Structure formats: C-alpha cells, structure tokens
DONUPA-351961 format. One record per residue (C-alpha): x, y, z. Coordinates in Angstrom, 3 decimals. Layout:
residues N
<site><xx>X</xx><yy>Y</yy><zz>Z</zz></site>
...
end
This chain:
residues 29
<site><xx>-17.329</xx><yy>2.960</yy><zz>15.427</zz></site>
<site><xx>-17.448</xx><yy>-0.211</yy><zz>17.496</zz></site>
<site><xx>-14.879</xx><yy>-1.309</yy><zz>20.055</zz></site>
<site><xx>-14.166</xx><yy>-5.025</yy><zz>20.138</zz></site>
<site><xx>-12.084</xx><yy>-6.714</yy><zz>22.793</zz></site>
<site><xx>-9.135</xx><yy>-8.853</yy><zz>21.771</zz></site>
<site><xx>-10.770</xx><yy>-12.146</yy><zz>22.810</zz></site>
<site><xx>-13.867</xx><yy>-11.429</yy><zz>20.715</zz></site>
<site><xx>-11.659</xx><yy>-10.379</yy><zz>17.802</zz></site>
<site><xx>-9.772</xx><yy>-13.695</yy><zz>17.913</zz></site>
<site><xx>-13.044</xx><yy>-15.625</yy><zz>18.020</zz></site>
<site><xx>-14.708</xx><yy>-13.735</yy><zz>15.157</zz></site>
<site><xx>-11.730</xx><yy>-12.677</yy><zz>13.057</zz></site>
<site><xx>-13.049</xx><yy>-13.808</yy><zz>9.679</zz></site>
<site><xx>-16.385</xx><yy>-12.054</yy><zz>10.293</zz></site>
<site><xx>-14.568</xx><yy>-8.862</yy><zz>11.293</zz></site>
<site><xx>-12.446</xx><yy>-9.010</yy><zz>8.135</zz></site>
<site><xx>-15.648</xx><yy>-9.256</yy><zz>6.083</zz></site>
<site><xx>-17.116</xx><yy>-6.253</yy><zz>7.917</zz></site>
<site><xx>-13.950</xx><yy>-4.236</yy><zz>7.350</zz></site>
<site><xx>-14.060</xx><yy>-5.101</yy><zz>3.650</zz></site>
<site><xx>-17.602</xx><yy>-3.684</yy><zz>3.545</zz></site>
<site><xx>-16.360</xx><yy>-0.425</yy><zz>5.077</zz></site>
<site><xx>-17.266</xx><yy>-1.039</yy><zz>8.729</zz></site>
<site><xx>-14.971</xx><yy>0.720</yy><zz>11.200</zz></site>
<site><xx>-14.021</xx><yy>-0.767</yy><zz>14.547</zz></site>
<site><xx>-11.279</xx><yy>-0.705</yy><zz>17.148</zz></site>
<site><xx>-9.720</xx><yy>-3.879</yy><zz>18.534</zz></site>
<site><xx>-8.695</xx><yy>-3.163</yy><zz>22.111</zz></site>
end
C-alpha cells in the first residue's frame, strides 16, 4: 500500500481515482 501526501493527491487526483478503480490501495496523508 502506497502513502501519498495531500499535495501530490491534489495534483494527480484523476490518476489516483483510476488506480483505485483498478484495485490499487493507497493512503492519502
């Protein structure tokens, strides 16, 4: 499981949504 900081999550939100849809797990911290 990856940990992603909040700034990176804001920048790459659509990519992260796609990864989550594929079953990828990550924590936004």
